[in-house]
VEXSEKOL-50834 format. One line per 2 residues: their letters; for each residue x, y, z of C-alpha. Coordinates in pm, 1 decimal. Each point is the difference from the previous one (the first is absolute). Example, Ala and Ser with C-alpha at 12.3 -4.5 7.8 and 13.67 -1.06 7.14 Angstrom:
<pts>
AS = 1230.0,-450.0,780.0 | 137.0,344.0,-66.0
</pts>
This chain:
<pts>
MS = 790.0,608.4,-2285.4 | 119.3,-330.9,238.4
GQ = 224.6,-75.0,244.5 | 208.5,-228.3,-211.1
EP = 302.1,89.5,-245.2 | -203.1,152.4,-293.3
PA = 98.6,-78.2,-354.3 | 258.9,209.5,-163.9
AG = -38.5,234.4,-273.5 | 127.4,-120.2,-346.8
PN = -98.4,-21.7,-357.2 | -254.8,-256.9,-99.8
DG = 274.7,-242.1,-125.1 | 188.7,5.3,306.9
RA = 281.7,202.4,-81.9 | -3.6,200.6,341.9
AG = 35.1,-41.7,354.9 | -259.3,-180.6,216.8
GG = -72.0,-262.3,267.0 | -106.3,-346.0,-130.4
PS = 201.0,-353.5,2.6 | 380.5,-17.0,-97.9
AA = 67.8,-93.4,-341.4 | 192.8,-297.5,-15.7
PA = 367.6,13.5,-121.9 | 58.4,-28.4,-384.1
PS = 51.5,-362.9,-97.7 | 357.5,76.9,-67.9
EA = 85.1,22.5,336.8 | 114.9,-264.6,216.7
PA = -142.1,-80.3,355.4 | 207.3,134.9,288.5
DE = -41.2,-352.8,146.2 | -0.4,-307.0,-240.3
TP = -31.6,-227.7,281.3 | -335.7,-193.9,83.7
KD = -229.9,157.3,218.7 | -96.7,-154.0,328.3
GA = -325.1,78.1,185.2 | 132.6,298.1,175.7
AE = 146.7,176.8,-299.1 | -321.2,-59.9,-184.4
ES = -204.2,170.1,274.6 | 258.9,275.6,22.4
EE = -66.7,97.4,-368.5 | -398.7,-25.0,51.2
RD = 56.8,246.6,271.1 | 197.1,236.5,-219.0
QP = -226.8,276.0,-56.4 | 109.7,283.7,-193.3
QT = 3.8,354.0,178.3 | -34.0,355.3,-166.8
AW = 335.4,218.5,23.3 | -214.6,238.3,212.9
SA = -121.1,-242.3,276.1 | 331.5,-172.9,-26.1
RR = 162.8,351.5,76.1 | -230.0,39.6,272.2
DL = 116.7,-317.6,172.1 | 353.8,105.4,-40.7
VD = -39.0,351.0,164.6 | -215.8,-170.2,290.6
HS = 235.0,-297.8,49.7 | 358.9,144.2,-55.4
PR = 203.6,-2.9,341.6 | 47.9,334.5,197.5
TM = 362.5,48.0,-159.9 | -157.9,6.8,-343.9
RV = -274.3,185.6,11.9 | -100.0,91.5,-369.9
GS = -283.6,268.6,25.1 | -370.6,-16.2,69.1
RS = -301.2,-177.9,-137.9 | -101.3,269.4,-215.0
TF = 339.8,113.3,-173.5 | 315.4,-258.4,-23.4
GG = 326.3,223.6,56.8 | 252.6,-165.1,-206.9
GY = 365.0,6.7,170.3 | 145.8,262.4,224.4
TE = -239.2,274.1,-22.6 | -362.3,-155.3,152.4
GD = -54.3,-157.4,298.2 | 110.9,43.8,353.8
QH = 374.4,108.4,16.4 | 1.6,-24.7,393.0
GV = 254.1,-275.5,158.0 | 97.5,-222.0,-242.2
SG = -313.9,-3.7,-243.2 | 159.9,246.1,-259.7
GR = 132.5,-229.7,-311.2 | 370.9,95.0,10.9
VT = 6.2,2.8,382.4 | -149.5,-349.7,9.5
GD = 286.0,-83.0,-276.2 | 271.8,118.5,215.4
VV = -113.1,-197.0,307.6 | -25.3,-300.3,-234.4
MG = 387.5,44.1,-135.3 | 125.6,44.3,381.1
TK = 248.2,223.8,122.5 | 293.7,99.6,-222.3
TV = 245.9,20.7,283.8 | 137.3,-275.0,208.4
HH = -9.2,78.9,380.4 | 126.7,-199.0,242.0
WS = -200.5,45.1,285.9 | -28.4,-267.8,268.5
LP = -336.7,-106.4,157.6 | -77.2,-292.1,244.2
GL = -73.1,-301.6,-172.8 | -361.4,-187.5,-32.2
SA = 143.5,-308.2,172.0 | 251.1,202.7,211.7
AA = -239.2,57.8,264.1 | 241.0,-42.9,285.9
PA = 376.3,63.6,43.7 | 207.7,-259.1,112.1
AG = -15.8,-100.0,369.9 | 185.7,176.0,255.6
EI = 15.2,327.5,222.2 | -160.2,324.0,-144.9
PR = 271.0,262.6,24.4 | -114.7,269.9,247.8
TT = 79.0,276.2,-283.6 | -277.9,-156.4,-210.8
LD = -259.5,20.0,256.2 | 93.5,351.7,75.0
RL = 0.8,97.9,-366.4 | -347.4,-194.5,-60.4
AA = -151.4,201.3,287.5 | 88.3,344.4,-124.8
SF = -227.7,-45.6,-307.3 | -249.2,-244.5,166.8
VT = -336.4,104.6,-49.8 | -317.5,-135.7,230.4
VG = -354.6,24.2,-106.0 | -237.5,125.4,286.1
DT = -24.4,-198.2,280.7 | 72.1,-308.2,-209.4
FE = 335.8,-41.3,71.2 | -25.8,70.1,405.1
SL = -258.6,-257.7,8.2 | 222.9,-240.9,-176.1
VD = 277.4,85.1,285.7 | -231.2,-55.6,294.5
RL = -73.4,-342.0,-140.9 | 321.8,-88.3,-38.9
RR = 61.9,87.8,354.0 | -255.6,-211.4,109.2
DR = 26.4,-331.4,-214.2 | 404.4,43.5,-35.9
VL = -69.3,-132.5,-356.0 | -211.9,134.2,-311.1
VL = -71.1,-114.5,-305.4 | -13.4,290.5,-259.9
SG = -179.0,-93.6,-337.5 | 36.6,225.3,-306.2
AR = 69.3,9.6,-325.7 | 386.9,-14.9,-156.0
FT = 163.2,318.5,-20.9 | -245.8,186.4,226.1
GR = 239.9,76.5,267.9 | -57.3,-284.6,228.5
RT = 373.8,-82.5,88.2 | 80.9,346.0,98.6
AA = -326.7,5.3,208.2 | 119.5,-304.1,166.1
LM = 306.6,141.6,102.7 | -139.1,336.7,99.3
LL = -217.8,-189.8,243.9 | 275.6,-161.1,149.7
HR = 190.7,335.5,0.7 | -314.4,136.5,161.1
VG = 0.7,-258.9,293.7 | 349.0,40.6,44.5
AT = 58.5,-359.3,-103.7 | 370.7,37.2,-103.8
PV = 247.0,-154.6,-126.5 | -257.9,-140.1,-285.6
LA = 84.8,-321.8,-170.9 | -120.1,-101.2,-316.4
LD = -101.1,-361.4,-53.0 | 24.1,-229.9,-285.0
RD = -277.3,0.5,-245.5 | 55.7,-373.5,43.0
TT = -169.4,-16.1,334.3 | -287.2,-212.6,-0.3
PG = -331.7,56.9,233.0 | 99.4,-316.1,213.0
SL = 380.1,118.1,71.5 | -104.0,372.5,43.9
AD = 40.2,-56.8,407.9 | 301.9,-158.6,-64.7
RF = 146.0,334.5,-139.3 | -61.9,167.3,305.4
TA = 232.5,-183.7,222.1 | 209.5,240.8,204.7
RD = 359.6,42.3,-133.2 | 287.9,198.1,108.1
AD = 293.0,91.3,-209.8 | 247.3,-31.4,290.7
DG = -54.7,-380.6,43.8 | 99.4,-57.3,-347.8
TA = -339.8,-142.6,-139.7 | -56.0,121.3,-313.9
TP = -342.9,68.9,-154.8 | -77.2,-303.9,-199.0
TT = -201.7,158.6,-242.5 | 253.9,278.2,-63.1
TG = 120.4,-4.1,-383.9 | 147.1,331.2,-13.4
SG = -26.1,346.9,151.6 | -332.8,196.2,-6.1
SG = -90.5,290.2,-211.3 | 346.3,213.5,54.9
SG = 298.0,-94.2,163.1 | -74.0,-198.6,298.8
SD = 192.0,-310.9,80.6 | -123.1,-356.9,-16.6
TP = -111.8,-45.0,346.5 | -185.1,265.0,223.8
ST = 281.3,192.0,227.1 | -251.6,-20.7,265.0
RA = -317.6,-208.0,83.5 | -287.9,100.7,-257.0
RG = -308.8,136.4,137.2 | -182.9,65.2,-343.9
YV = -23.3,-271.5,-250.8 | -150.6,51.2,-354.3
LC = -129.2,-287.1,-230.8 | -105.2,128.4,-366.2
DL = -220.8,-200.5,-205.6 | -31.3,-292.8,215.6
AT = -68.5,-320.0,-241.5 | -317.3,-158.3,41.7
HR = -206.3,-271.5,-199.9 | -272.9,-223.1,4.7
GN = 112.0,-255.7,245.6 | 228.7,242.4,202.3
AL = -202.7,297.8,99.4 | 80.7,222.2,274.4
RE = -213.9,-58.9,294.0 | -56.8,165.3,366.3
NH = 203.4,-267.1,182.3 | 282.2,103.0,-213.8
LL = -20.7,355.3,90.4 | -69.5,-84.5,359.2
GA = 316.2,-210.6,11.3 | 199.8,293.8,-122.3
AD = -171.8,242.8,237.6 | 119.0,-221.3,256.7
RL = 372.4,-35.0,-86.0 | -15.2,383.4,-72.7
AE = -94.1,100.7,349.9 | 232.3,-189.5,140.4
QD = 257.1,228.2,-185.9 | -233.4,313.2,46.9
AY = 51.4,-15.0,-397.2 | -255.8,57.7,-273.5
AV = -103.2,-102.6,-357.6 | -139.4,128.3,-305.7
IT = -114.2,-256.9,-250.7 | -80.8,145.9,-345.3
VG = -222.5,-222.6,-264.8 | -163.1,84.7,-302.9
PT = -401.5,-18.4,-118.5 | 65.7,-326.8,-123.6
AV = 129.6,-159.6,334.5 | -163.1,-296.5,174.0
LE = -111.2,97.2,298.2 | -212.2,-234.3,259.7
DD = -336.3,183.0,103.8 | 131.5,62.8,363.1
VC = 286.5,188.9,-156.4 | -100.4,369.7,4.9
AA = 265.4,198.1,-254.3 | 6.6,387.0,61.8
DW = -65.4,126.2,-349.9 | 292.4,283.7,-132.5
RP = -153.0,299.0,-161.2 | 291.0,178.4,-150.8
PA = 21.7,372.1,31.1 | -60.3,222.1,-316.1
AE = 272.7,2.7,-259.8 | 54.2,387.2,7.5
DV = 39.5,-15.7,338.7 | 248.1,-246.8,6.1
LA = 196.7,206.8,-242.8 | -34.6,299.4,188.8
AH = 134.9,-157.6,299.2 | 288.3,-154.6,-190.2
LR = 71.3,355.2,-144.4 | 20.7,158.6,346.2
AR = 260.8,-237.9,108.7 | 211.2,53.4,-286.5
TT = -52.0,355.5,-73.2 | -82.6,340.4,145.9
EE = -374.8,77.4,27.2 | 29.8,239.2,-265.4
TA = 158.3,-233.8,-237.8 | -256.7,-247.4,58.2
ER = -280.3,248.1,-31.2 | 140.0,79.4,-359.2
LL = 52.2,-354.1,-77.7 | -351.1,-102.7,93.8
GL = -130.1,291.5,-226.8 | 175.4,-133.2,-308.3
PN = -265.6,-125.0,-311.9 | 201.6,-325.4,-37.7
VK = 12.3,-62.9,359.6 | -421.1,61.4,41.9
EF = -26.7,-235.1,-332.8 | 190.1,-268.6,198.1
LD = -217.3,26.1,294.3 | -309.1,-34.0,-239.8
RG = 106.5,-330.8,-114.4 | -74.6,-196.2,321.9
HQ = 388.0,-123.0,21.9 | 88.3,-224.9,282.5
LR = 189.5,127.9,330.7 | 323.3,-193.6,-112.0
EV = -17.4,230.7,-332.3 | -106.0,319.9,220.4
AA = 317.2,-68.2,178.9 | 252.5,-66.6,-266.8
FA = -176.5,325.7,-197.5 | 87.8,211.0,338.5
QL = 367.9,-122.5,-38.7 | -13.5,85.1,-354.3
LG = -133.4,371.7,55.6 | 231.5,30.7,269.9
RY = 286.0,-57.8,-255.6 | -191.0,266.8,-233.1
AA = 17.1,253.7,237.9 | 380.6,-50.3,54.0
GE = 18.8,14.4,-388.3 | 128.5,-311.5,-28.6
VT = -287.2,-146.0,-220.6 | -188.8,189.1,-283.6
EQ = -400.1,96.7,-18.0 | -29.5,-290.1,-252.9
AV = 120.0,-235.2,198.3 | -286.5,103.3,293.1
AD = -269.0,5.9,-314.8 | 123.3,-359.4,-103.5
FS = -41.9,-123.8,343.0 | -349.7,-107.3,18.8
LV = -16.3,-201.5,-324.4 | 324.6,-161.5,82.8
SL = -139.4,-141.8,298.6 | -291.4,-120.5,-140.7
EN = 236.9,-177.9,-229.7 | 193.0,-138.6,274.3
QV = -317.6,-123.5,165.4 | -130.4,-183.8,-349.5
QE = 315.7,-136.8,-44.4 | 16.1,-153.5,340.5
WF = -342.9,-138.3,-58.4 | 117.5,-234.5,-275.4
EE = 328.8,-55.8,94.3 | -97.5,-166.3,351.3
DE = -54.0,-367.7,5.4 | -346.1,-173.2,91.5
NV = 99.7,-17.0,384.8 | -47.9,379.1,-20.4
IH = -242.6,56.1,-254.5 | -205.9,-294.6,-147.7
LR = -25.8,-25.9,-365.5 | -363.8,45.1,2.2
DK = 32.6,349.6,190.5 | 250.9,83.4,-273.6
AF = -268.4,-91.2,-241.7 | -258.4,253.5,165.6
LI = 250.9,249.2,-11.2 | -10.4,-16.6,-373.4
AL = -356.7,-34.8,-14.3 | -24.0,317.2,209.3
AA = 235.4,172.1,-234.4 | -217.7,-94.3,-306.8
FD = -349.3,87.5,183.1 | 108.7,254.9,228.7
DG = -296.0,236.4,135.7 | -223.2,-288.1,-114.4
PY = -206.7,-254.3,184.3 | 169.7,-163.9,246.0
AL = -213.3,-349.3,-75.1 | 88.7,10.4,-357.0
TA = 383.4,61.7,63.2 | 16.0,-276.3,252.7
EL = -169.4,-247.2,-237.9 | 235.5,65.5,-300.8
SD = 274.0,20.8,207.1 | -71.6,-375.5,92.0
LL = 17.6,-74.0,-381.1 | 321.4,142.3,4.3
YG = 142.9,-186.4,261.2 | -118.1,-332.7,-140.1
LL = 202.3,116.7,-331.5 | 287.3,78.6,210.7
QQ = -12.0,-344.8,170.8 | -4.7,-154.1,-341.6
TE = 301.2,212.5,-106.1 | 211.0,-104.8,288.3
NR = -106.6,-372.3,-44.3 | -203.8,-104.1,-291.8
AR = -77.7,-364.5,137.2 | -155.7,174.0,306.2
VP = -378.8,24.6,65.0 | -77.2,388.2,79.6
EI = -114.5,12.1,358.6 | -212.5,307.9,105.8
PV = -123.9,25.7,376.1 | -365.8,69.1,-36.2
FG = -10.3,158.4,376.3 | 238.7,184.0,236.6
TH = 103.5,256.6,-177.6 | -3.4,346.2,228.0
IG = -103.1,302.8,-219.9 | 146.1,260.3,253.6
KR = 339.3,-190.5,44.8 | 12.4,-64.5,-400.0
LQ = -31.8,377.3,-63.8 | 204.3,90.3,296.6
LA = 311.0,-201.1,-169.3 | -87.7,183.0,-357.6
RA = -6.3,345.5,181.8 | -370.6,24.7,-118.0
DR = -306.0,115.5,128.2 | -387.6,-94.3,-52.6
HE = -251.5,237.8,-30.7 | -374.2,15.0,-167.5
AE = -40.0,176.7,-306.1 | -202.0,-11.1,-320.1
EH = 76.5,-199.5,-299.1 | -149.8,63.3,-313.6
TE = -175.6,-310.5,-184.6 | -251.8,-38.0,-296.2
WG = -283.7,16.5,243.4 | 135.9,333.0,131.3
PV = 214.2,58.0,285.3 | -20.4,-235.5,336.8
TQ = 231.4,14.0,294.9 | 293.4,-227.1,70.8
TK = 260.0,-76.7,268.0 | 312.1,97.7,-197.1
AA = 381.8,-48.2,78.7 | 248.6,250.2,-67.1
FH = 379.0,59.9,63.0 | 57.4,288.7,233.8
DE = 255.6,122.5,-273.0 | -153.8,-11.9,-363.3
RA = 350.4,-27.3,-159.5 | 51.5,-334.7,190.8
AL = -208.4,-166.7,-286.2 | 194.5,131.7,-262.4
VL = 337.1,-57.3,168.6 | -113.3,-361.7,97.8
LR = -99.1,-82.2,-350.1 | 329.5,118.2,-151.2
EV = 202.8,-217.3,276.0 | -187.7,-318.9,-107.8
WT = 42.3,36.6,-334.6 | 342.2,100.6,-40.1
GH = 172.7,-129.2,343.1 | -167.5,-322.1,-5.2
PS = -29.7,-138.9,-369.9 | -60.8,-362.9,105.6
AR = -354.8,115.8,115.9 | -74.6,147.0,-361.7
PA = -157.9,-357.1,-109.3 | -245.7,17.4,277.0
LV = -80.4,369.6,-22.4 | -77.0,-41.4,-400.2
AW = -214.9,-285.2,63.2 | -210.9,192.0,289.0
LR = 15.1,314.6,-220.3 | -175.9,-212.9,-298.4
HL = -273.4,-130.9,269.4 | -54.6,344.3,105.2
AD = -55.8,133.8,-384.1 | -250.2,-311.1,-48.3
DG = -202.3,138.5,319.7 | -345.1,90.4,-50.2
RP = 17.6,294.2,268.0 | 109.6,323.3,-190.9
LV = 221.8,135.1,327.1 | 182.9,-323.1,-76.7
RT = 48.7,36.7,-330.0 | 111.4,340.9,44.7
RA = 252.2,-73.0,286.5 | 137.3,-277.3,-190.6
AS = 67.0,297.8,-308.0 | 133.7,239.7,290.1
TV = 245.5,-256.0,121.4 | 148.4,-55.6,-337.0
AV = 27.9,350.4,-65.1 | 227.7,40.8,310.4
LA = 224.6,-285.8,-112.0 | 27.1,141.9,-347.8
RT = 113.2,342.5,138.9 | 262.1,-229.9,161.0
DL = 73.0,-252.1,-274.8 | -194.6,68.1,-322.2
PS = 158.3,-283.9,-221.0 | -104.5,-280.1,266.3
AM = -328.6,152.1,54.9 | -75.9,35.8,-347.7
AL = 129.9,-354.3,-95.4 | -151.7,-192.8,299.7
VI = -325.9,172.4,60.5 | -112.5,285.0,-229.4
EP = 43.5,-142.2,-315.3 | -158.9,-332.1,74.9
WA = -298.7,176.3,117.6 | -7.4,263.1,-311.7
TS = -16.1,-322.8,-256.3 | -261.9,-188.0,199.5
NL = -319.2,-64.8,-162.8 | -159.9,81.5,322.2
FR = -151.9,370.2,28.2 | 81.2,58.4,366.8
HR = 370.4,-146.2,-77.7 | 47.0,273.1,-236.8
LV = -191.5,243.8,220.8 | 252.7,-74.6,283.9
AV = 298.2,53.9,-244.2 | -134.6,360.9,-110.5
NS = -50.5,109.5,390.3 | 362.3,-136.2,46.0
LT = 150.0,192.5,-276.7 | -210.1,289.8,129.4
LA = 93.1,15.9,358.7 | 343.8,-66.2,-116.9
HH = 28.4,300.3,-187.8 | -190.3,194.7,267.6
IG = 296.8,-74.7,247.4 | 255.3,103.9,-210.0
TP = 100.4,-340.0,-212.2 | 186.2,108.8,-326.1
NI = -89.0,-107.8,-351.1 | -356.4,-85.8,55.2
PR = -109.7,221.7,-302.9 | 247.6,-177.0,-184.3
IL = -129.7,-328.5,56.4 | -346.6,86.4,-90.8
DA = 87.0,158.5,-317.7 | 174.1,-297.0,-97.8
WS = -318.7,-179.7,84.5 | -275.2,190.1,-152.3
TA = 164.7,-113.6,-337.5 | 74.3,-335.7,111.1
ED = -141.1,-296.2,-211.3 | -165.0,-151.4,293.9
RR = -349.0,175.8,48.5 | 33.8,-89.8,391.5
LR = 301.4,202.2,21.7 | -153.0,290.7,-197.9
WV = -306.2,-26.0,224.4 | 219.0,73.3,281.9
AV = 169.0,278.2,-132.8 | -305.7,184.6,-96.3
RA = -152.6,-47.2,388.1 | 305.5,128.0,111.6
YA = 25.1,300.0,-218.6 | -344.8,75.7,122.4
LI = 159.1,17.3,366.6 | 344.8,175.0,-13.7
GP = -113.2,204.0,-313.7 | -69.3,295.4,240.2
ER = 378.6,75.0,12.7 | 53.6,-35.9,-335.7
PA = -358.3,77.2,-199.4 | 153.8,95.1,-308.7
QA = 202.1,-325.3,-47.9 | -282.3,-215.1,110.6
LA = -257.9,132.9,-233.2 | 281.5,-37.9,-288.8
AL = 20.0,-348.5,114.8 | -362.7,-66.2,-5.3
RD = -59.1,164.6,-316.7 | 285.2,-209.3,-179.6
AT = -147.5,-331.3,164.7 | -376.5,109.7,-137.8
RA = 157.3,71.7,-331.8 | 169.4,-388.1,-18.1
LY = -330.5,-114.5,132.8 | -215.9,126.1,-270.9
RH = 214.3,-134.3,-298.5 | -213.3,-308.2,64.2
LD = -307.8,214.5,19.2 | -133.7,-144.4,-365.4
DP = 50.6,-350.1,164.6 | -256.8,-90.7,292.6
DD = 175.0,-322.1,102.6 | 326.4,209.2,26.5
FD = -122.3,307.1,158.7 | 107.0,-23.7,376.5
VE = -363.9,119.3,188.6 | 138.5,13.5,304.6
MA = 311.5,176.4,-53.8 | -191.2,284.2,-137.0
RE = -190.8,6.8,299.8 | 296.5,-11.9,209.5
LA = 180.2,296.2,-184.6 | -340.4,231.1,43.2
EA = -0.1,-110.3,347.1 | 340.7,123.9,48.7
VE = -96.1,332.9,-135.1 | -281.1,7.4,227.8
LL = 232.5,-5.4,312.8 | 240.4,236.4,-143.3
LL = -287.7,227.7,-69.8 | -84.9,-24.4,376.2
SP = 329.6,30.4,172.6 | 196.4,309.6,107.1
AD = 119.9,61.4,-334.8 | -351.5,26.8,-152.8
AE = 76.6,364.9,-181.4 | 288.4,-140.7,-182.8
VL = -170.9,-322.5,-112.8 | -280.5,199.3,-97.0
AG = 223.6,245.8,-216.8 | 146.7,-314.2,-173.7
LL = -330.1,-149.0,-62.8 | -136.4,312.3,-184.7
AR = 329.0,37.5,-197.8 | -8.5,-330.1,-159.2
LD = -411.0,-23.2,-14.8 | -5.7,37.7,-352.0
DE = 278.6,-247.7,-86.7 | -98.6,-356.4,-147.8
RA = -282.0,-188.6,89.3 | 201.0,-223.1,268.8
VR = 86.3,315.2,225.2 | -335.4,186.3,-49.5
DL = -135.3,-362.1,153.9 | 246.3,3.3,301.4
SL = -63.3,361.9,81.3 | -380.3,-26.8,-11.4
GG = -25.2,-336.0,169.7 | 207.0,110.2,273.7
FV = -178.3,312.9,49.3 | -332.8,-172.9,21.1
NA = 112.0,-234.7,212.3 | 145.9,263.0,272.8
CR = -354.0,206.1,-56.6 | -147.4,-354.8,160.9
RT = 200.6,53.7,349.1 | -147.1,167.7,299.8
EG = 128.5,106.9,307.5 | 46.9,-306.5,250.7
DE = -100.1,-210.4,-267.4 | -364.1,69.9,149.3
RY = -287.2,-57.0,-232.8 | -109.0,348.5,43.6
GT = 317.6,168.0,59.5 | 87.3,301.5,-188.2
PL = 165.5,-112.1,-322.8 | 391.4,85.8,10.6
VL = 6.1,162.1,-322.6 | -289.6,206.4,67.3
SW = 178.6,104.2,335.3 | 294.5,78.8,-191.2
YA = -182.6,237.2,-273.0 | -139.4,187.2,297.3
RA = 320.7,34.1,171.0 | 163.9,114.0,-291.6
SA = -274.4,270.8,-106.9 | -3.0,140.8,357.2
DD = 365.7,63.8,-14.5 | -39.2,160.2,-349.9
DR = 225.5,-280.4,-176.1 | -180.0,35.4,-320.2
TA = 218.3,-267.8,-167.8 | -131.3,-340.9,224.8
PQ = -386.5,82.1,-39.8 | 52.1,98.0,-376.4
GI = 222.4,-338.8,-44.0 | -280.5,-176.4,171.3
AR = -287.8,130.4,-189.2 | 157.0,-52.4,-343.5
LW = 59.1,-355.5,120.7 | -341.0,-64.0,90.6
RE = -123.3,151.3,-328.0 | 211.9,-239.1,-199.3
AL = -111.1,-294.3,201.9 | -384.2,103.3,-33.3
GD = 67.0,32.7,-417.9 | 212.3,-275.6,-39.5
PH = -225.8,-320.3,-123.1 | 227.3,-230.7,185.9
YT = -59.3,181.5,316.8 | -336.5,185.4,-18.8
GH = -178.8,-286.3,199.6 | 259.7,-23.6,290.5
AL = 48.4,364.7,37.8 | -400.4,66.4,-3.0
EV = -39.9,-301.3,269.9 | 276.5,165.1,220.1
LR = -161.5,337.7,-58.4 | -319.5,-140.3,124.4
DW = 161.8,-120.7,316.6 | 161.3,347.0,63.3
VL = -392.1,138.8,-46.5 | -104.8,-273.9,290.6
IA = 279.4,126.4,237.7 | -70.4,360.4,-74.9
SR = -389.5,-70.0,124.7 | 147.1,-101.4,356.4
ST = 291.9,251.9,3.0 | -34.2,345.8,-36.7
TA = 385.9,52.0,-42.4 | -9.6,-223.8,-258.8
EW = -287.8,166.8,-166.9 | 136.4,327.2,0.1
AL = 321.1,-145.3,-182.1 | -191.9,-168.3,-245.1
AA = -221.0,283.9,-92.6 | 351.1,193.6,-60.1
LL = 115.2,-276.6,-230.7 | -299.6,-66.6,-179.5
PT = -12.0,317.6,-206.6 | 382.5,-28.8,-106.6
LV = -133.3,-330.8,-164.5 | -214.1,161.1,-228.8
TT = 164.7,163.6,-309.5 | -207.3,-141.1,-283.6
PT = -343.6,-58.3,-43.5 | 51.7,-380.3,7.9
EH = 170.4,0.6,345.7 | -316.5,213.3,93.6
QR = -225.2,-234.9,-134.6 | 212.0,-311.2,170.4
LS = 27.4,143.7,346.1 | -367.3,144.2,25.0
HL = -143.8,-318.1,-151.2 | 183.4,-188.8,294.9
LR = -125.2,241.8,256.9 | -362.4,-7.6,-130.6
TM = -45.3,-395.6,-4.5 | 255.7,-145.7,224.7
PG = -195.6,-219.0,253.6 | 32.1,18.3,376.5
ED = 136.9,-290.2,184.2 | -199.4,-312.8,42.8
GN = -219.1,104.1,-274.0 | -135.4,319.5,188.3
PP = -30.4,325.3,-204.8 | 288.9,215.2,-80.3
PE = 137.4,214.2,317.0 | -97.2,374.9,41.3
VT = 376.6,48.6,-56.7 | -50.4,-71.8,-362.2
TR = -205.9,337.2,-85.3 | 246.2,203.0,209.9
LL = 269.0,-97.6,-197.8 | -197.7,-7.3,-340.2
ST = -12.6,396.4,62.6 | 362.0,35.5,-2.0
LP = 31.9,-98.9,-353.0 | 49.8,275.3,-247.3
SR = -280.9,77.0,-232.6 | 29.5,-167.9,-350.1
</pts>
């Protein structure tokens, strides 16, 4: 045995499945692209290496996103019955998230750009209401209070929607700095001190920065001299940074009035090194929700609401504090009987949908186009390597720039990107985890949304809510499909699966069909995976598409259909086998003309049966093969070729791993299931006795013996199987000759296990 993909079983004339070079398209087929090939296209074709159905399925399992887990490396779980059903990984659940909430809820959340209210006095009632539900974290808040008392002015740094403004108001409230005046966001670092000039409402001098009332029903001018000032999201940029002299000047003015000020800034604010901003660490969402509920209801009602399953799920999603506060309002209404339980259940997804809409509705002054490209790339590569996501997001960024202005040369900054700030905007985190590669697992730094549903909602929003982005997105996906990395190609397929769930006709016309009719193997394989994953998340009509393609004139479409049948077949094994038999019969009509017989398609058909045999529907597939085994030559070749291929596969694809079919035989025998062991034994006898398959079957059986020489478990299972393979003198002679004469590895004598196995054969 070797670590490479072995040649698959098949008759000597190549009628059944196996590895090998891809058959050239029939002369009658037109190439997918008649345009002359440039150097890059020719290089792409040279790199286009066919991949067996087994290894392609392994890549799909290894690299599919967490919302579309499709089984294990040993068995491919089709559809909704296999794979992780927790979170949104179950097929139907993922499909529901993609389609979004069915009811329109009008819940108001603070907008992304509305970080601060209009300038004016903050009503005392607002401060009292905030104080009633404000949550502190350890001694951190008290240390900030002490620092504000000492310095008069405090810069509070933190991400958006983490409660910075509320914390600023509560700091002023704690030091007794009332009334509180909210300053205009247009205030610049250089004009900061001027905003703190003493004013008195009695002299008729209006606050120059006042443009309206504060949060609530406050007047346009402070009723008394302000002792507290809050400035939310001070605008800074290169050349207009906040410096220490700005704060010292502000502190002097504030000391003259016995007043205090708190300035909030975001993670990307431009601060000189001599400005020491205090980091704001928000309290836990559960603590904030509990405080809000206790402020609105009784202790008993609050505890009951906190124990609701929908509430626990909401808290597990990593929602922002603004969403937590809005959720508390909704729960209060639910407790009063004003809204339904469904509204409570929908709130988490609705909040996420609102956030995603905000990301893409804001102009570039709030969220740059490059950041939006990163959000889309993160949706495609959620929980994938960060460096890869960032690399491919810049490719998308360049395409989006060209969509905006085709005459513009894409400009991509090489440096200056802060990973932490970028992930903070995306509500994502990074972590170390293993990633499967063709050389084995490797540790990578990965980036993932806090809420795994974000990727699905975001892709739907971009595809359906912003159609102007489609040309760039489609071009980007085509680049991904041409990438040499299996992870990238698989994520291109999973992205298109979401688009298909949202808008199947457009996804088919713009992406899937061009891939399916490509002359390049890897493009067609991405089409296969797109259709498979689309079906997995509940996209309707995928089997109908495959049924139509399986009888199409274009062999490329037939190829895609056969590969996809192997992957979605475990859900509908009888229909999948019937379609594969029909395709094989059609293929064998040209058996007498070697020039017209499609050897590659014959291999693909048997490889499809191989995958079905090693799927959760193994029992149904085995029964289906046995029922039609004595049909015409085409069906027999399909069944035996697929079976012998399946016998080559080992656990974990290890060289000396236990063969999967042998493990299946042992498990079924231990469970007193006679049907599967008898069926496996019969297929072995048929394969060994068929002149077209004898050589391949003996080669596989020799590999099993070598594995048994290293594994007691495999030896016991093989010792139980071998006697069932002998029902005639010819069968006895064939197996005894193999065990007596087979060489060991690397030219060594036969392993000792051959003698023990020979003793298990019945006498002549």
